[in-house]
VOROSE-308362 format. One record per atom (N, C-alpha, C): z, y negated, x negated. Coordinates in steps of 0.05 Angstrom, whole numbers, plus 5000, padded with zeros to 4 digits. Last residue first. Layout:
N
ZYX
...
END
This chain:
609
849149477739
848849757747
851349917741
845848867745
848349007744
847949297753
842348297720
842348567731
845148677728
838947667726
841347827721
840948107733
835347127700
835147387715
837547557707
835146427706
836446657695
835946907713
832845797687
832346027705
833446277691
834245117687
834645377673
834345587694
832444437673
832344677691
832744927675
834243747671
833744007658
834044237678
834043067657
833543267677
832843527663
837642987595
836342877618
836043097639
844043027561
841443147570
840342997594
846042447523
846742667540
844042777551
846942147458
845442207482
846642437497
850941627430
850241917431
848941967458
852741117431
850841177410
849941467411
859041267458
857141057451
855441147427
859441797502
860441697477
858241507466
856941927548
859841917550
861141877522
851141637580
852541727556
855541747561
844741677614
847641617613
848741717586
839641667658
840141607630
843141517628
837842167704
839541937698
840041907668
834142497733
833742417705
835342167697
835242707781
834142437781
833742327753
837643187768
834943197779
833642927780
841843427736
840943147733
838043117744
839844117734
841743907729
840343637728
838544667767
837144427760
839144197758
838445367762
840145127762
838444887752
837545987792
836345747782
838345517784
837546697787
839046447792
837646217779
836047327814
835147107798
836746857806
838048027809
837847767822
836847557803
839748707822
838048517808
837848257823
843049027854
843249047825
841748837810
842048977907
844848937899
845248947869
835948597900
837448827909
840348777902
834548077893
832348267899
833548527910
837547517911
838247787904
836047977913
837046867887
835847067905
836447347894
839346187886
839446467877
838146647897
840345517862
839145707881
839345987869
842644837857
842745117849
841445297870
842144177833
841544367853
841744647841
845543537823
844443797814
844043987837
846442877803
845843057825
844543317814
851042417777
849142637771
848942817796
852241737763
852341957782
850242167776
856341317721
853841457727
854341677748
858640707688
858940937706
856241067712
857640527619
857240497648
857740747663
862040357571
860240577578
860040577608
863239807528
863339927555
861240147558
867039577480
864639737483
864739897509
872139357486
869839177482
867139317485
877239587487
875639567511
873339367509
879939707441
880139427451
878539377476
878740237429
881440177439
881739897450
872240437455
874040327434
876740257447
869040567496
868740727472
870540617450
870840627565
870540477541
870540657517
867740737630
869640797609
869140607585
866540767701
866240627675
868440707656
866441417733
866541127731
866341027703
862141917755
864141847735
864141547731
860442347806
860342067797
862742017779
856642897823
858942807809
858542517800
854443407867
854343127859
856843047845
850343967883
852843857871
852343567864
848144477927
847744217915
850444117905
844845127937
847144947935
846344677923
843345757966
842545497956
844945317955
841546437965
843746247963
842645987952
838846997999
838346737986
840846557987
839647428031
839447478002
839047217986
842547078080
842047358073
841947388042
843446488059
841746598079
841046888070
849046098043
847746358039
846046428063
850645488011
850045628036
848445878029
854844977986
853345227981
852945368008
856144337961
855744497984
854044747976
860543857931
858644067930
858444207956
862943297894
862443417920
860343637916
867342847860
865743097859
865343197888
868942267823
868542397849
866742637846
873341907785
871442117784
871342247812
875841327754
875041457779
872941667774
876941167703
879041137723
878441277749
875241557645
874441407669
876841387689
876041517576
877141627601
876441447625
874641317527
873041527538
874041637564
881141057510
878341107503
877141347516
885140747560
884840937538
881941017535
885340057574
884640317583
884140507559
890839647551
888039717552
887640007562
895939477541
895039487569
892239567573
898139477490
895939287496
895139267525
902439847496
902739597481
900639387489
900740287526
903040127535
903139857521
894340447548
896040407524
898240217531
893140827608
893640567594
895240597568
889541077659
890441157632
890740907614
889741177721
890140927706
891341007678
885441487769
887241507746
887441237732
883441897818
883941617813
886141607792
878842377836
880842307816
881042007814
877042807887
876942527878
879342487859
872743327911
875243237898
874842947890
870143867952
870243587944
872843527929
865944347983
868044287963
867843987956
864044828031
864144548023
866444498004
859945368045
862345288031
862144988023
857445778096
857245528082
859945458070
857546208130
856446258103
856145998087
862945968164
861046188163
860146238135
865345488128
864345508156
862245728156
870645288089
868545488093
867845508122
872744768047
872544868074
870145058076
877144388007
875244608009
875144708037
879143827970
878643937996
876644167993
883743397935
881843617935
881543727964
885642837897
885242947923
883243177921
890242577852
887942757855
887942867883
892442007818
892442147843
889942317844
896341767761
893941847775
894441987802
897841477698
898541517727
896041597742
900041487635
897841577651
898841627679
901841097582
902741187608
900141247624
903441127511
901541097534
902841197559
904540847446
905440997469
903540947492
904040847373
903140787400
904640947421
905341017323
905440727329
904840667358
906141427276
907141427304
907441137313
900141477236
902841377241
903541407270
895641667185
896641717212
899541617214
891641197147
893641417149
894541437178
888040807135
887340997155
889141247155
890540437102
888740637090
888040867108
893140107140
894740267120
893040507111
890039887178
891339697159
892939847137
888440287211
886440177192
887739997172
891740857226
892240577223
890340467202
891041347275
890241267248
890340957246
896741567312
894241407311
893641337282
900641917356
899641917328
896941777327
905741677398
902941757395
902041727366
910941607416
910441687388
907641797384
910141827485
911041647463
910641777436
907641837549
907441957523
908341747502
908441997615
909141787595
909241927568
905042117672
905642247646
906042017625
905242227740
905642027719
906442177693
901642387800
903042447776
903342207758
900142707861
900542447848
902342507823
895643087897
897543097875
897742817863
893643427954
894143157943
896243187921
888943857987
891043807968
891243517959
886844378031
886944098024
889344048005
882844888052
884844818033
884644528026
880745358100
881045078093
883345048073
880845888118
878245768111
878445478101
886046058126
884146248115
881546108105
889445458103
889045668122
887045858110
893644958077
892045188071
891945378095
895444358045
894844488071
893044718066
900244018004
898044208008
897844308037
902443537959
902343607987
899843787991
906643347904
904243477915
904643537945
908342967847
908843037875
906343157886
911042957780
908842967799
909843047827
912042747712
913142797739
910742797758
913042847643
911142857666
912642907692
913742597580
915242657605
913342637628
912542767511
911742667537
913742757559
911342627441
913042737463
912142617490
909042807376
908642657401
910342787422
913242897318
911642997340
911342797363
912742437262
914242577282
912442687304
911142397192
910342377220
912242537238
911942427138
914242347155
913542317184
907342527108
909042757116
911442687133
901642287107
904142167118
905942407127
896042157062
898042327075
900342167086
890142017053
892241837063
894342007077
887242417026
886542137022
888741947031
888842927041
888742857012
888242567006
893542967093
890842897085
890842817056
898243167116
897743217087
894843157079
898743027171
901043027153
900243017123
893743057195
895442827199
897542797178
892143557177
890643327168
892243067173
895743877204
895943867175
894343637164
898043527263
896343717249
896743687219
904543457294
902243357280
900643577266
906143777357
906643747329
904243637314
907343517419
905243607402
905943557373
910843667481
910643547454
908243657440
913743547546
911943667527
912043537500
917143677609
916843537584
914943687565
916943587680
916943747656
916443577631
917743647750
918143487726
918143667702
915543637818
915843777792
916243577770
915443787887
915943597866
916343757840
911743897949
913343977926
913643747906
909944198012
910143967995
912044037972
905444508059
907644518039
907644268023
902744778120
903344548103
905644608084
902345268148
899945148135
900744928114
907145428169
905445628158
903045518142
911144868146
910445068166
908545268153
913244678098
913844538123
913244708147
915944968044
913945028065
914844888090
916844657983
918044708009
915844748029
917944737913
916144707935
917544787961
919544507849
920644587875
918544537897
920444587779
918644537802
919844657827
921744387714
922944467740
921044387762
922344487644
920744437667
922144527692
923344267575
924144397600
922344327623
924544327504
922944237527
923944387552
926344167438
927144287463
925544167486
925244287373
924044137395
924644277421
928744277311
928444377338
927044177356
925344177248
927744257263
926944337291
921144047215
921843867237
924443937251
920344427176
919844147169
920643947190
918544917221
919244857193
918444577186
921144867285
918744837268
919644767240
923345177339
924345097313
922045107293
923345047406
921545117384
922745007358
925945267466
926545127441
924745237419
925445187536
924445307511
925345137488
925745337606
926745197583
925745337558
924045277675
923545387648
924745207627
923745467743
925045307722
924445447695
921545437809
920945537783
922245347762
922245597878
923345457854
922345597829
921645487946
920545617923
921245457898
923445598014
924045457989
923045617965
923045898060
921245668057
921545518031
925646438030
924446358055
922546138050
925946337968
928046367988
926946258014
924046547906
922946487932
925046547953
924146377836
925546477860
924246377886
923746467767
922246417792
923746537815
924846227702
926046337726
924246267750
924346337633
922846247657
924146387681
925846147568
926846277592
925446157616
924846227496
924446097522
925546267545
924546077428
925846237449
925546087475
921046097365
921445987392
922946187409
919145857303
920646067317
921545947344
913745707263
915245617287
916545867300
911545497199
912545717216
914145597239
906245317157
908345227176
908945457195
902945157096
904045357115
906145217133
901544817055
899444967069
900545197086
902344187028
903744397043
901644557058
898243917004
900643946989
902544147002
891944237012
894144087023
896544127006
886744216963
888844366976
890944166988
880543896979
882843936962
884944086977
875944027007
875943796990
878343796970
876644477040
875044507016
875444266996
882844727064
880844517065
879344517038
886945137107
885745077081
883544877085
893045367140
890545227139
889445207110
896745767175
895945767147
893145637145
902445877216
899945727212
899345707182
905646307259
905146257231
902446117227
910446357309
907746267302
907646197273
914146777351
913846667324
910946597319
918546847407
915846807396
916046697368
921247107465
921747057437
919047057423
922946997531
920746987512
921846927484
924547267595
925447167569
923247187549
924247137663
922747227639
923947097615
926347347727
926847187703
925347307680
925547307797
924747427772
925547237749
926547457866
927347307842
926547457817
925747777910
924547507910
925347337886
928548247902
925748267911
924347997909
931948077840
931948167868
929048187877
930448077786
933248067794
933648167822
926348347742
926448297771
929348307780
924248097682
926448237695
926548157725
920248137629
920248047656
922248217672
920247937563
921548127582
921548007610
916347897506
916947777532
918047997550
915147737443
916547947458
917447807484
910047597397
911447527422
912747777433
907247267343
908647517350
910447447375
901247027314
903446997332
904647267339
897746667264
898846927273
901246877291
892146317246
894646307261
895346587269
888445977197
889246237207
891946207221
882945547186
885745587191
886145867203
878645127146
879245367162
882145377167
873144707128
875944757131
876345007148
868344407084
869144597104
872144607106
862444057060
865344087063
865944297084
857343797052
858344017035
861344047036
855243457087
857143337068
858443557050
851743777116
850843517107
852643407085
854744227131
852744257110
851743987100
861044367146
859144137149
857244147126
864344887179
862944797155
860944577162
870045207199
868244987206
867044887180
873445737228
872045657203
869945447211
879446027252
877245837255
876045787227
882946547284
881846437259
879546247266
888746847310
886346687314
885546567288
892447387335
891447257311
888947097319
898347697362
895847547365
895047417339
901948207390
901248087365
898547947369
906948327439
904248237432
904048127404
910248677489
910148617460
907248547453
913848657546
911148597536
911348517506
917349027595
917348927567
914448887558
920448987656
917849017642
918048887615
924849237703
924649117676
921949197663
925549497750
926249217749
925749087722
924250037745
923149887768
923649587766
923650047673
924450167698
923349997721
919849907635
922150057627
923350197651
913349857631
915349837652
917650027645
910149537579
911649777586
913649707608
904749377540
906149297565
907449547576
902749137480
903949377492
905549277516
896948877449
899148847468
900049117478
893648487405
894548757408
897048747425
888048047399
890748107409
891148407409
884347517368
884947807371
887747847382
879047077359
881747117371
882047417376
875146587324
875846867329
878646877342
869646177314
872246197327
872846487333
865745787270
866446057279
869346057290
860445357259
863145387270
863545677278
856644937218
857145217226
860045237235
851944397224
854644507220
854844787230
846943987193
847844187213
850644287205
841643577178
844543587180
845343797201
836043577133
837243637159
840343657157
838842937118
837243097137
836043337122
841242407105
842642667106
841142837126
838441937111
838242077085
839642347084
839341717162
836641757152
836441947128
844742047198
843341827186
840741907174
846342527220
848142397200
846642177185
846242917278
845042697263
847142567245
846143637281
847143377290
845743167273
845344327299
844344087286
845843837297
849444907293
848344687308
847544447291
851545517304
850145377282
848545157296
857245857324
855345647331
854145527305
860546427350
859246297327
857246087338
866346827365
864246637373
863146487349
869647377382
868447257358
866047087367
875347717405
873247517411
872247397385
878748287431
877548147408
875447957418
884548667448
882248497455
881248357430
887849267464
886749107442
884448937453
893749557493
891049457494
890349277471
897550037527
897149897502
894249807501
902150147580
899450097571
899349947545
905750457628
905750407599
902850387589
905550617680
907150387674
907250317645
904451287664
904551087686
906450857679
902051317598
904051417617
904051207639
898051087571
898951357561
901051487579
892750757582
895150797596
896151077590
889350367535
889950647543
892650647558
883549957519
886350007527
886750287535
879749457491
880149747492
883049797498
874648957493
877449047498
877449347499
870748417465
871148687473
874148747479
865247987448
867948027457
868348317467
861347547412
861947827417
864847857426
856047067409
858847147413
859047437418
852046527383
852446807392
855346867394
847146027378
849846097386
849846397392
843745497349
843745787353
846645867357
840744867368
842945037360
842245337363
837844217354
838144467368
840544627358
835643607359
837943737348
838643987364
829843267341
831143447360
833343597346
830042587317
829142857316
830443017339
831542027287
829842107309
828742387305
838141877276
835841997263
834042107285
844141507269
841641547283
839441667265
849041377245
848241657246
845441697257
849740817246
850540967222
849241247222
848240607294
846840507270
847540677246
847240777353
848840897332
847540837305
843340567384
845940427384
847740537362
839140927383
839140707363
841640537364
842341577392
840441367399
840841127380
843042287378
843842007376
841641827387
840742797386
843642757391
844442467392
835042977420
836042807399
839042727404
835843657443
834743387445
836043217423
833944357433
835744137438
834243867442
832044857423
831044647407
832644387410
836445417423
835445187437
834344987417
839146047439
837545897419
836245657434
844346527443
842846297454
841446157432
847447137462
846146977443
844646747457
852947607470
851047397480
849847257457
856448187492
855348017471
853347827484
861948617508
859848437516
858948267492
865649147530
864349037507
862048857517
871449497550
869449307556
868249207530
875749997579
874249887557
872249687567
881150457588
879550227598
878150097575
883751107602
882450917584
881050697599
885451437644
887451287629
886251077610
880751627667
882451807653
884451657634
877250997662
877351267672
879251437654
873350437666
876150527664
876350807677
868649967636
869450197652
872350267649
862749617615
865649637620
866149887637
858149227577
858849477591
861849467595
853048717572
855748817570
856049087585
849348147549
849348427558
852148527555
845047567550
847747697547
847547977559
841346997529
841447277539
844247377533
837246417531
839946537531
839746827541
833545887506
833546167513
836346277511
830545267514
833145407512
832845697523
827044837510
826345097498
828845267493
828744437542
829344407514
828844677499
829744857601
828944607587
829944597559
829945577596
830045327609
829145097592
831346267612
829846067596
829845807612
835146887606
834246647619
832846457600
838447467625
836447357607
835247117621
844047907628
842647657636
840547587615
847448497652
845948347632
844748097645
851849077654
850748837665
849148687644
854449727672
853149547653
852049297668
859750207674
857850027688
856749837667
863150827676
861650637660
859750477678
867750887732
866250987709
864650757696
873950557747
871250637754
869850727729
879050197769
878650467757
875950567766
878149487756
878849717771
878249977756
874149217714
875049147741
875649397756
875049047644
874449237665
875549157692
873648357626
875248597624
874348797646
871647787590
870947987610
872548247604
877047307574
874447447570
874147677590
879546707594
880046997596
877347137594
882546147571
879946267574
880246567572
886745677595
886745957586
884046087592
889245067582
886745197590
886645467578
894744657601
893744897587
891144987599
896943977591
896744227606
895644447588
898343537563
896743497587
896443747604
901643787525
902443537537
900943497563
901744267491
901344277520
902444027534
902944257436
900244177445
899944157475
908144757430
906644517421
903844497433
910145167485
910645037460
908744797455
909645437534
907845517512
908245357486
913545267571
912345537573
911045627547
914744767557
917044937562
916145227567
909844517555
911044607530
913444787534
906744307595
907544587597
908644687571
904943747635
906243847610
907344127614
899043857675
901843767671
903143887647
895344417699
895544127693
898444037693
892044977679
894744887688
895044597679
886745377692
887445107684
890145037696
883145947672
885445847687
886345577675
876946227678
878446037663
880645927681
873946887672
874846657687
876346467668
870747177636
871147277663
872047057681
865747037588
868246957600
868347067628
860947067562
862847277556
865647227568
858046617577
857146877586
859047107580
860146147554
860946227581
860146507589
862246177487
859946217505
860946297532
864745767439
865545937461
863245937481
863745407400
863645687392
864445867414
864544897421
861844987417
861545287410
870044807420
868744877445
866044987441
875044887385
872244897377
870644987401
880244417403
879044687404
876144667396
884243977360
882844057384
881844347383
886743967307
888243937332
886844037357
885244027254
884343797268
885643757295
888544467234
887544257216
886844007231
889644827272
891944717257
891144487240
886144797334
885944787305
888544677292
887845237386
887744957376
887844957346
888345737405
886145697386
885945407378
893246217425
892545937420
890345927400
892146727471
892646667443
891546387437
890646867523
893446807518
894046737490
885046917520
886647147527
889547107519
885346347485
883446557492
885146807495
887645687502
888145967495
885646127500
889545037486
887245207494
887845487483
893244487507
893344747493
891044917504
891943817496
891644037515
891544297499
891743427459
894243447475
893943647497
886943347436
888943487420
891543527435
884043047475
883343327470
885443487453
889142657511
887042697491
886442987487
889842607583
890942637557
888642697537
887342587634
887342347617
888642377590
887543107655
889242897666
889442657648
884643297597
886043407620
888043207630
878743247564
881043087572
882143217598
875643547509
876243567537
878843417543
870243427462
873043417470
873443427500
865843597409
866343587438
869343587443
860843547362
863643497367
864143447397
855243977382
856543757368
859443737375
852944337415
853344417387
854844207371
851844107464
854144297462
854744377434
850643387451
849843667458
852143857453
852742897431
849842957431
849043247436
858342907428
856842747409
853942847407
861742887490
860243037471
858642847453
867642927532
865642777517
864242957497
870343027598
869643117571
867842917558
875643137647
873342997637
872743097609
879243377703
878043437676
875643257671
881043317755
882843237733
881743297705
877543867783
879143627787
880843577762
871644107748
874244157760
875843897763
867343987719
866943997748
869544057763
868844047666
868743777677
868143767707
868044587655
870744497661
870744217674
862544567644
863544727667
866344627675
862544267597
861144167621
862144317646
865344627563
866444357569
865144237594
861845067561
864445097574
865644827581
855144837577
857244917559
859844947575
849545077616
851644887611
853745007592
845145367631
845445317603
847745137596
848245657687
845745617673
846245587643
852645737721
852745517702
850145467687
853646147756
851745947764
851345717744
857646437731
854946567733
852846357741
862046117737
860946147711
858046257712
862746187792
862145917782
860945937754
863946737793
861546637807
860746357797
868846747766
866546887755
863946787767
872046097771
871546377777
869146487763
876845717747
873945727746
873246027749
882545537783
881245757768
878245717770
888345107778
885845187790
884545397772
894544807793
893145017779
890445067793
900144477793
897344407797
895644587781
905744847822
904444677803
901444637810
906845527834
907945257836
906645077814
902946027867
903545877842
904745607849
901246307909
904146297906
904946127881
895746327907
896946177929
899946147927
894946667863
894446377860
895746217882
899847157851
897647057867
897446757864
901547307782
902247227809
899747137824
903847527719
901847547740
903047467767
906847037675
906747307687
904947297711
906946517658
906846727638
907047007649
906046167698
908846247694
909146467673
900646017694
902545827705
905445897701
897446447676
898146237658
900446057668
895746837712
897946907694
899046667679
893147017777
893246837754
895846907737
888947317823
891247357806
891047167782
886647077885
886147087856
888847127842
885547417945
887347247930
886947297900
879447417978
881247567961
882947387944
878547188043
878347138015
880347308000
874947158104
876847308088
876347248058
874746598145
873246748124
875246888107
875046428215
876246488189
874446648171
871245898245
872046178244
873046248217
874145248257
872245428245
873145718246
878144928279
876045028297
874245238284
881744668247
882844838269
880744978284
878744388209
880744578200
881644768222
875143998217
874244268223
876444478219
877743548200
877043568228
876243848236
878143648145
880543628161
879943668191
872743608130
874243868126
876743868143
871743078142
870343288156
871743558154
875042828105
875542788134
874143008150
872642988057
875443058062
875943038092
867542748063
867743048062
870643138068
869042228059
867942318084
868042628086
870342198006
872542188025
871642278053
865142187984
866942417979
869142428000
863141708004
861741958010
863542198006
866741327984
866541358013
865141628020
865841377929
868441457940
868241497970
860641167928
861141437919
863741547930
861340647946
859840837963
860241127954
868240477932
865440437931
864040647947
873940207935
872840427950
869740377952
877140057875
875239967894
874040207908
884340047863
881640147858
879840057880
890739947832
888639867849
885940007842
896740247833
894340267817
891940187835
END
């Protein structure tokens, strides 16, 4: 896969070289190992995870200012996004070059991908109520079933931290585009009970979503939004090793968009809900049983065209984690998913789909050898069985270096709109399928982390709307996505350096054209330094040229964005954070005819008690 080493690539790669040179000389910095759950469906230290996994931490979310979840994710390796003119408009996230419908999105482990449209309702998710976000790259259907062709994004809401009495936190901030945001929450754990409750709201005048290149939708005005969310959890440990817990998330977005000269004002309403009830029971020292009921609901209304759609998903899961030996564990999974969509324009000819699944996950550590294997079968009403598998092996070359290989398969069942659209239905559609292989090389010490991942994901039976057949959906395409991701992190005293580079070749197999909206090169670099109570930082991201059409005729130019962050702690309880995005006021777009924000500043005051 050829690429040009331009000045942006040279700057980022220089950071990699600097990190490598300092690896043996810097003083160590103690870091708390992050616990993650998504990569194997059970809790493990991030350093022990097999595969390409990263975590958006609480600190990174706290520094996000007025940025959306999609924008925050795009700062992670292997992630790109598009927006139709602001966080309140249609937004999609690309994970390793796969489409927004080919990434499974979870809230607290419950799927929220739309049964009607396929993607996630990103605008209805507020970063202020999120504790962290876990990202698993590479096909993961053998763990989670449908939609996980590119990977999994698991959004984990705020929960109690340890056994402690009631504590409270809050934020209030104001910034460009007349944007006001506030959030508040409480949490605690005592006498067997644990609880958390948080809420947030945002209001923004916004900027004009479209420009004059968009001849169909352009309307010269400001497109603002109102957003709010509420999340909570309540749990009780009724006996050591036995816990029952309830979580709830309810997000809402009322956002303006442009729909041309005569459809004004145009705005949409989106609501996303997710609820879980979980019983976790240690039957004995070797057997843990997890029973979970989950429910997610979406509601999307388009006021300009007087239409709406909604869907309800119910899931039932029984997972058993069995410790075979000190270094081996097996997990069995039985799962049922019930999908119930509806649409205002007319009823679907079929309005229900049930999936019954069984899976097995094995994890073993044998000195320098580490193995994870998973298999799963999903029986989908109307389709029969979809079997997937995954196998990953890592080998420790020494205490610092490790290398590994992994292969896995994935699939995506068609949405109800694909199958039963009232205008052009095609109930004979087949699921999309993928085969992903990857190699990795990692170096890790207390203060330095270097990584290289090379991957190939071949996707067949891609579902595409065919203009020659009344825009009905058909399995007519296939694609191959090849890429290399480099990452580097280095801590020197109170200074943290971060860099990554993505080189990707996302191609349609038939035409050889570059897949829509996906850049072949993305470079990221950041530096943070702390002076006692003051923290300052700088971030740079360059995104290469993309195309807005399948024929690669509409080019979207590459762009580089520079941002600055700063913070000051008045005390251990009160602080102020500042974020200045796009300080050079770069004019850019990631969807033809739609605007992106110019230079913007957000100031936030936070407290904790």
